[in-house]
C-alpha positions in Angstrom: 77.1 35.4 41.7 74.8 32.9 39.6 70.6 33.4 38.9 68.1 31.6 40.6 66.3 28.9 37.5 63.0 30.3 36.0 60.1 28.2 35.7 57.5 28.6 33.1 54.3 26.9 31.9 52.6 27.9 29.1 48.5 28.3 29.1 45.6 28.5 26.5 42.2 28.4 25.6 41.6 27.1 22.4 37.5 28.6 22.7 38.4 31.9 23.0 42.2 31.4 21.1 43.6 33.0 23.7 47.7 31.7 24.2 50.3 33.0 27.4 53.9 32.0 29.1 53.9 32.4 32.2 57.3 32.3 34.2 58.2 33.0 37.6 61.5 31.7 39.8 58.5 29.5 42.1 57.2 27.2 40.5 54.6 27.1 43.1 54.0 30.2 42.1 53.3 30.1 38.3 51.0 27.1 38.6 48.7 29.4 40.8 48.9 32.0 37.8 48.0 29.3 35.5 45.4 28.2 37.1 44.0 32.0 37.7 44.6 33.1 34.2 42.9 29.3 33.2 39.8 30.4 35.7 39.7 34.1 33.6 39.6 32.3 30.3 36.6 29.9 31.5 34.5 32.6 32.9 35.1 35.1 29.7 34.3 31.8 27.8 30.7 30.7 29.7 29.6 34.7 28.6 30.6 34.4 25.3 28.9 31.6 25.3 25.7 32.6 27.0 25.9 36.0 24.5 26.2 33.3 21.4 23.1 31.2 23.1 20.6 34.5 23.5 21.6 35.4 20.2 21.3 31.9 18.3 17.5 32.1 20.0 17.2 36.0 19.1 18.2 35.0 15.7 16.1 31.4 15.6 13.6 33.1 17.2 13.3 35.8 13.9 13.8 33.3 11.7 11.0 31.5 13.1 8.5 34.5 12.9 9.5 35.6 9.9 9.7 31.6 8.4 5.8 31.8 9.9 4.7 35.0 8.5 5.9 34.1 5.2 3.3 30.3 5.8 0.8 32.4 7.0 1.1 34.6 3.1 1.3 31.7 1.6 -1.9 30.7 3.2 -3.5 33.6 3.2 -3.0 33.5 -0.9 -3.8 29.8 -1.1 -7.2 30.9 0.6 -8.4 33.8 -1.0 -7.2 32.0 -4.2 -9.6 29.1 -3.5 -12.1 32.0 -3.2 -11.8 33.3 -6.6 -11.9 30.1 -7.6 -15.2 29.2 -6.4 -17.2 32.5 -7.3 -15.5 32.0 -11.3 -17.3 28.6 -11.1 -19.3 29.6 -13.9 -17.0 32.1 -16.2 -13.9 30.1 -16.1 -15.5 27.3 -17.7 -16.8 30.0 -20.4 -13.5 30.0 -21.5 -13.6 26.0 -22.0 -14.5 24.3 -25.1 -16.5 21.6 -23.8 -16.9 18.9 -27.1 -15.1 15.6 -27.1 -12.1 15.1 -28.8 -13.0 11.6 -29.6 -9.0 11.6 -31.3 -7.8 12.6 -27.8 -8.9 9.0 -26.5 -7.0 7.3 -29.4 -4.4 5.1 -27.7 -1.4 5.8 -29.8 1.4 4.5 -26.7 3.8 2.0 -28.4 4.7 -1.0 -26.4 8.1 -0.1 -24.7 9.0 -3.4 -23.4 12.3 -4.1 -24.5 12.9 -7.0 -27.3 15.1 -10.1 -25.0 18.5 -9.8 -26.1 20.1 -13.1 -28.1 23.0 -14.5 -26.5 26.2 -15.7 -27.5 28.8 -17.7 -27.0 31.4 -15.5 -26.0 29.4 -13.1 -23.7 30.7 -12.6 -20.2 29.5 -15.9 -18.2 28.6 -18.4 -20.9 31.9 -17.9 -22.6 35.0 -20.3 -21.4 37.6 -18.6 -19.4 39.8 -20.9 -20.8 42.0 -21.0 -24.1 43.1 -24.3 -25.9 46.9 -25.2 -24.8 49.3 -25.1 -27.3 51.5 -28.2 -27.8 54.2 -26.0 -28.7 54.2 -24.1 -25.3 57.3 -24.5 -23.1 55.3 -25.7 -20.4 54.5 -28.8 -22.4 57.9 -28.8 -22.9 60.4 -31.6 -21.0 62.7 -30.3 -18.5 66.0 -32.7 -18.6 68.5 -31.2 -16.1 72.1 -32.7 -15.9 70.8 -36.8 -15.3 68.2 -36.6 -18.0 71.2 -35.6 -20.7 73.0 -38.8 -19.4 70.3 -41.2 -18.9 67.6 -42.5 -21.5 65.2 -43.0 -18.6 65.4 -39.8 -17.0 64.7 -38.1 -20.8 61.8 -41.0 -21.1 60.1 -40.1 -17.7 60.2 -36.6 -18.4 58.8 -36.4 -21.8 55.8 -38.8 -20.2 55.1 -36.2 -18.0 54.9 -33.5 -19.9 52.8 -35.3 -22.5 50.4 -35.9 -19.0 50.0 -32.5 -18.3 49.4 -31.4 -21.8 46.5 -34.5 -22.4 44.8 -33.5 -19.2 45.2 -29.6 -19.8 43.6 -30.7 -23.3 40.6 -32.7 -21.2 40.1 -29.7 -18.9 39.9 -27.4 -22.0 37.6 -29.7 -23.9 35.0 -30.1 -20.6 35.5 -26.4 -20.2 34.5 -26.1 -23.9 31.6 -28.4 -23.0 30.2 -26.5 -20.0 29.8 -23.3 -22.0 28.3 -24.9 -24.8 25.7 -26.6 -22.4 25.3 -22.4 -20.7 25.0 -20.9 -24.4 21.9 -23.8 -24.8 20.0 -23.2 -22.1 21.0 -19.7 -22.7 18.5 -19.8 -25.9 16.0 -21.9 -24.3 16.0 -19.2 -21.8 15.9 -16.8 -24.7 13.7 -18.1 -26.5 11.2 -18.7 -24.0 12.0 -14.2 -23.3 11.3 -13.9 -26.8 7.7 -15.7 -26.7 6.7 -14.6 -23.3 7.6 -11.0 -25.0 5.7 -11.6 -27.9 2.9 -12.7 -25.8 2.7 -9.3 -24.4 3.3 -7.3 -26.7 0.8 -8.8 -28.5 -1.4 -8.5 -25.2 -0.5 -4.9 -25.7 -2.0 -4.6 -28.8 -5.1 -6.7 -28.7 -5.8 -4.4 -25.5 -4.9 -0.5 -27.0 -6.8 -2.4 -30.4 -9.9 -3.0 -27.9 -9.7 0.3 -26.4 -9.6 1.9 -29.7 -12.0 0.1 -31.7 -14.0 0.5 -28.5 -13.7 4.4 -28.7 -14.1 3.9 -32.8 -17.7 2.5 -32.0 -18.8 4.5 -29.1 -17.7 8.1 -31.7 -20.1 5.8 -34.1 -23.2 5.4 -31.9 -23.2 9.0 -30.6 -22.7 10.7 -34.1 -25.8 7.7 -35.6 -27.9 9.0 -32.0 -28.3 5.8 -30.1 -29.5 6.7 -26.3 -26.7 4.6 -24.3 -23.9 6.6 -26.7 -25.5 10.1 -25.8 -25.2 9.3 -22.2 -21.9 8.2 -22.2 -20.9 10.9 -23.9 -22.6 13.7 -21.8 -20.9 12.1 -18.8 -17.3 12.3 -20.6 -18.1 15.8 -20.5 -18.7 16.2 -17.2 -15.8 14.0 -16.4 -13.6 16.3 -18.0 -15.0 19.2 -15.7 -12.5 20.9 -13.7 -13.8 21.6 -10.3 -11.7 21.9 -7.3 -10.6 18.3 -5.4 -13.1 18.4 -2.2 -15.6 18.7 -5.0 -17.5 15.0 -5.4 -17.8 13.6 -8.4 -20.7 11.7 -9.2 -23.4 12.3 -11.7 -26.2 10.0 -13.3 -27.4 10.3 -16.3 -30.8 9.4 -17.9 -31.7 10.3 -22.0 -35.0 10.1 -23.1 -34.2 9.8 -26.7 -37.6 10.3 -28.1 -37.8 14.4 -26.8 -33.9 15.1 -26.5 -34.8 15.3 -22.4 -31.7 14.3 -20.2 -31.8 14.2 -16.7 -28.8 15.1 -14.6 -28.4 13.9 -11.2 -25.9 15.8 -9.6 -23.9 15.6 -6.4 -23.3 18.5 -4.9 -20.6 19.7 -2.4 -22.0 19.8 0.7 -21.8 23.4 3.3 -19.0 21.5 5.6 -16.5 20.5 2.3 -16.0 23.8 1.3 -13.3 25.8 2.6 -14.2 28.7 5.3 -11.1 29.9 5.4 -10.8 33.9 4.1 -7.4 34.6 5.5 -4.3 33.4 7.6 -2.7 35.3 10.9 0.5 35.4 12.7 0.2 35.6 16.4 3.6 36.4 16.9 3.7 36.2 20.8 2.4 33.2 20.7 4.2 31.9 17.1 1.0 30.7 16.0 -1.3 30.8 12.8 -4.4 31.5 13.1 -7.4 31.1 10.0 -9.6 33.6 9.9 -13.4 32.1 9.0 -16.0 33.9 6.2 -18.7 35.0 8.5 -21.6 32.9 8.2 -23.0 35.9 6.2 -20.1 35.8 3.8 -20.0 32.1 3.3 -23.5 31.0 3.3 -23.6 33.7 0.4 -20.4 31.8 -1.2 -22.1 28.4 -1.0 -25.3 29.8 -2.1 -23.6 31.2 -5.2 -21.2 28.0 -5.9 -24.6 26.0 -6.3 -26.1 28.0 -8.6 -23.1 28.7 -10.7 -22.5 24.8 -10.8 -26.7 24.1 -12.2 -25.9 26.5 -14.7 -22.6 25.5 -15.8 -23.7 22.2 -15.8 -26.2 23.1 -18.6 -23.4 24.9 -20.4 -21.4 22.4 -21.0 -23.8 19.5 -21.8 -25.4 21.6 -24.3 -22.6 23.4 -25.8 -20.6 19.4 -26.9 -24.4 18.5 -28.0 -22.6 18.3 -31.5 -25.5 16.5 -33.3 -28.4 18.3 -31.1 -29.5 15.0 -29.6 -30.3 17.9 -26.5 -32.9 20.0 -26.5 -34.0 20.0 -23.0 -32.1 19.4 -19.9 -33.3 18.8 -16.6 -30.5 19.6 -13.3 -31.7 17.5 -10.2 -28.1 19.3 -7.2 -28.3 16.6 -4.8 -26.3 17.3 -1.3 -25.4 13.9 0.6 -25.2 15.6 4.1 -25.8 15.1 8.3 -29.6 15.4 9.3 -28.8 17.7 12.6 -32.3 16.3 13.8 -31.3 13.0 13.4 -27.9 12.8 13.7 -28.3 10.6 10.4 -26.6 10.6 6.8 -29.2 11.2 4.1 -29.1 12.7 0.4 -31.3 15.2 -0.6 -31.9 16.8 -3.6 -32.3 21.5 -3.0 -32.5 22.5 -5.9 -34.1 21.7 -9.7 -33.9 23.0 -12.8 -35.1 22.7 -16.5 -34.0 24.5 -19.2 -34.7 23.9 -23.4 -31.4 24.6 -25.2 -32.7 27.1 -27.5 -33.8 29.0 -24.5 -30.4 28.7 -22.3 -28.1 29.8 -25.4 -29.6 32.3 -25.6 -28.7 33.9 -22.3 -25.1 35.6 -22.3 -23.8 33.9 -19.1 -21.1 35.8 -18.6 -23.1 38.5 -18.0 -25.6 36.6 -15.8 -25.4 37.2 -11.8 -26.1 32.9 -11.1 -29.2 33.0 -8.3 -31.3 35.7 -10.6 -30.5 33.7 -13.9 -31.9 30.6 -12.2 -34.9 32.3 -10.8 -35.6 33.4 -14.5 -34.7 30.1 -15.6 -37.7 29.0 -13.4 -35.7 26.6 -11.0 -37.1 25.3 -7.9 -34.5 26.1 -4.8 -35.2 27.3 -1.0 -34.3 30.7 -0.1 -31.3 29.6 1.3 -29.1 26.4 -0.2 -26.6 26.4 2.6 -29.1 25.4 4.7 -30.1 21.7 2.9 -33.6 22.4 2.5 -35.0 18.9 0.7 -37.3 19.8 -3.0 -39.0 18.0 -4.9 -37.4 17.3 -8.6 -38.8 19.1 -11.8 -37.8 15.4 -13.3 -37.0 12.2 -11.6 -34.2 9.6 -13.5 -35.7 5.5 -13.3 -33.5 3.5 -11.6 -34.3 0.6 -13.2 -31.5 -0.7 -15.8 -33.7 -0.9 -19.1 -31.3 -3.8 -20.2 -32.8 -6.2 -17.7 -36.3 -7.8 -18.9 -38.7 -9.9 -17.2 -37.1 -13.5 -16.6 -38.7 -17.1 -16.7 -38.1 -20.1 -15.4 -36.5 -23.5 -17.9 -34.8 -25.1 -15.3 -37.7 -27.7 -14.7 -38.7 -27.9 -17.4 -35.5 -30.3 -17.9 -34.5 -33.9 -17.7 -32.2 -36.5 -19.2 -34.7 -36.3 -22.9 -33.4 -32.6 -23.1 -30.5 -31.9 -25.1 -29.5 -28.2 -23.8 -27.1 -28.0 -26.9 -29.8 -27.7 -29.1 -32.1 -25.5 -26.5 -33.5 -21.9 -28.0 -30.9 -19.3 -27.4 -33.4 -17.4 -25.6 -34.4 -20.2 -23.3 -30.9 -20.9 -23.3 -29.9 -17.4 -21.9 -33.0 -17.8 -18.9 -31.4 -21.2 -17.8 -28.1 -19.9 -17.2 -30.1 -16.6 -15.4 -31.6 -19.7 -13.4 -29.2 -21.3 -12.8 -26.8 -18.8 -10.9 -29.5 -16.9 -9.6 -29.7 -19.8 -7.3 -26.2 -19.8 -6.8 -25.9 -16.6 -5.3 -29.0 -16.8 -3.7 -26.6 -18.4 -0.9 -25.6 -14.7 -0.4 -28.6 -12.3 -1.4 -27.6 -12.2 -4.4 -29.6 -11.0 -7.6 -29.1 -12.3 -11.5 -31.0 -10.2 -14.4 -31.1 -11.5 -18.0 -30.2 -8.2 -20.6 -32.4 -7.7 -23.6 -31.0 -8.7 -26.7 -31.4 -5.5 -28.4 -28.6 -3.7 -25.9 -26.8 -6.7 -24.7 -23.4 -5.1 -25.0 -21.9 -8.2 -24.9 -23.6 -8.7 -21.9 -26.5 -11.4 -21.2 -26.6 -11.4 -17.7 -26.1 -9.4 -14.5 -25.4 -10.6 -11.4 -24.8 -8.6 -8.0 -22.8 -10.5 -5.4 -23.2 -8.4 -2.0 -20.7 -10.1 -0.5 -18.1 -7.3 1.0 -15.0 -9.1 -0.4 -15.8 -11.3 -3.3 -18.7 -9.9 -4.1 -19.4 -6.9 -6.8 -20.6 -6.3 -10.5 -20.3 -10.0 -12.3 -21.5 -10.7 -16.3 -22.1 -14.1 -17.6 -22.0 -14.7 -21.5 -24.2 -18.0 -22.9 -22.5 -19.8 -25.7 -24.8 -21.9 -26.9 -22.0 -23.7 -29.1 -21.7 -26.6 -30.9 -17.9 -26.1 -31.9 -14.9 -25.2 -29.7 -14.4 -21.9 -27.8 -11.9 -19.5 -29.7 -9.5 -17.0 -27.8 -11.8 -14.2 -29.3 -15.3 -14.9 -27.2 -12.8 -14.8 -23.8 -10.9 -11.3 -25.1 -14.8 -10.0 -25.8 -15.9 -11.0 -22.7 -12.9 -9.6 -20.8 -13.9 -6.1 -22.8 -16.6 -6.1 -21.3 -15.7 -6.8 -18.0 -13.6 -4.0 -18.1 -16.7 -1.9 -20.1 -18.9 -2.6 -17.3 -16.6 -2.1 -14.7 -17.6 -5.1 -13.1 -15.4 -7.3 -10.6 -15.7 -10.5 -12.7 -16.7 -12.5 -15.9 -18.0 -15.3 -16.5 -18.5 -17.6 -19.8 -21.0 -20.8 -20.0 -20.7 -22.4 -23.6 -22.5 -25.8 -23.9 -19.1 -26.9 -26.1 -15.6 -27.1 -24.9 -12.7 -24.4 -25.4 -9.5 -24.5 -26.9 -6.0 -24.3 -25.0 -6.1 -20.5 -26.4 -8.7 -19.3 -24.4 -7.5 -21.0 -21.2 -4.4 -19.0 -21.9 -5.7 -16.0 -22.2 -8.4 -16.0 -19.2 -5.4 -17.2 -16.9 -4.8 -14.2 -14.2 -8.1 -12.3 -15.3 -10.9 -12.1 -13.4 -12.6 -15.0 -15.7 -14.3 -18.6 -15.3 -14.8 -20.9 -18.4 -17.7 -23.1 -17.9 -17.9 -25.2 -20.0 -20.7 -28.4 -21.2 -19.5 -30.8 -18.5 -19.0 -28.1 -15.7 -22.4 -27.1 -16.3 -24.0 -30.1 -16.8 -22.2 -30.3 -13.0 -24.2 -27.3 -11.8 -27.5 -28.3 -13.2 -27.2 -31.6 -11.2 -26.1 -29.6 -8.2 -29.5 -28.0 -8.1 -31.8 -30.9 -8.8 -32.0 -30.7 -12.3 -31.3 -33.2 -15.4 -30.3 -32.8 -18.7 -28.2 -33.9 -21.5 -25.5 -32.2 -24.0 -24.9 -33.7 -27.7 -23.2 -31.5 -29.7 -23.7 -34.3 -32.6 -27.4 -34.0 -32.5 -27.2 -30.8 -32.1 -25.3 -30.0 -35.1 -27.1 -32.0 -36.8 -30.8 -30.5 -35.8 -29.0 -27.0 -37.2 -28.0 -28.5 -40.3 -30.9 -29.8 -40.7 -32.9 -26.4 -40.1 -31.2 -24.7 -42.6 -31.5 -26.8 -45.2 -35.5 -26.9 -44.9 
């Protein structure tokens, strides 16, 4: 008796990693069982995916909460650290030596650019890749064959063909050698140009380094000798080195009265809106959000007032401590705040406290133990009872905003005519003439030009202030009534002055001409060189006539030196 045929079907589910073999005598029944099994597995898979998704969502939510909690803790610590820093502005400064170490200002860096490498004939990209053909090489041996051995004419033609091939290869090799030699010569030329430019950059680097170091050494000597301008610069360096939080304005204006050792400090203070108010950051878990907890008005106002009192005392401490030559007998501190006036909506700058103290009186105070507000009152400082209200007061001492370098100008150009030799003009008249010309040049942009005092010009004969928002700014002008060619040293000095003055441009005007090295140095720098011809053109442009006779000026100078 024969058995009924059996049917079977394998079903799998990759997600559940399930496998089953279904058997039966009826193929339709086997197929239905397989489909039913797959539906069961799909339902199981969907339930598993939903459970996995919920679990993943729950884990992600827990992870997010943990991250937010950590972030809240970090921001709370940061806020508390900021408050601690603000509360310790004075005491922390007492741990710092405020004396300027001049040696740290000297540049000791080296020119880091490598010297160009000299090319060699065998360098890749230069050398020929071909070798000189060797006459004895196999490829130049004629292949006669059977006919060649029998027929002299064939042997001759084969020899001629081999010789021709050799000559062609020799010519190609010679051409390649010529091209390689040309590449080498080109590389040598480029190398020499690179060496010259490298040397020029190195010389410029060295010169700028020497300029900087010479300026530092000169400034140190000027300070040690008690020159008022150097004392102001030194005190400004002291205050610039003082470390404050980033949100503090870093602006100060100083004036020094050398006859009585009185330093006046106009100091920019942070406004209440610039001081962070957050003292803690909390996590609102239900909203998955961070909530900054602000100081109460009372807490913040107390902190702000404490900050300002500390800054005033800290500034006096830093300046007196750094005064190694005993130049400062008294310091007046005026604290200014720039803020929006809530009554008018306009921004204004107000002096909100003023303090004056003598060196002996102040240095006898043990600052690490004082209450800043009480100490300020004991020193008879002037301020409103609530500094956070930004109430203006009259400062105890006021800085004169006039630059003492500037002197009264007088007119020169109207007295010129074709007979006046500018090259022989009195040097002071020449400087005022240059000032007058540039004042007319800048009049169209409402600019202003002032002549500096000879004893304190610092390399500046005149200063132009151009209000143009694009090309304007502070422009230093040097006037050289020369009878000889102006060399590169004068142009270098002008560039150093531009940097020291923080100017946007420098102009050098001379009655003579400039050497090529002067023009080369000025290239690509904010410098303008005007020679005698340019000066005469500028005079003519503004309706004045004059002449420049270098030889006559030299004869006049020679006669004066003899007499």
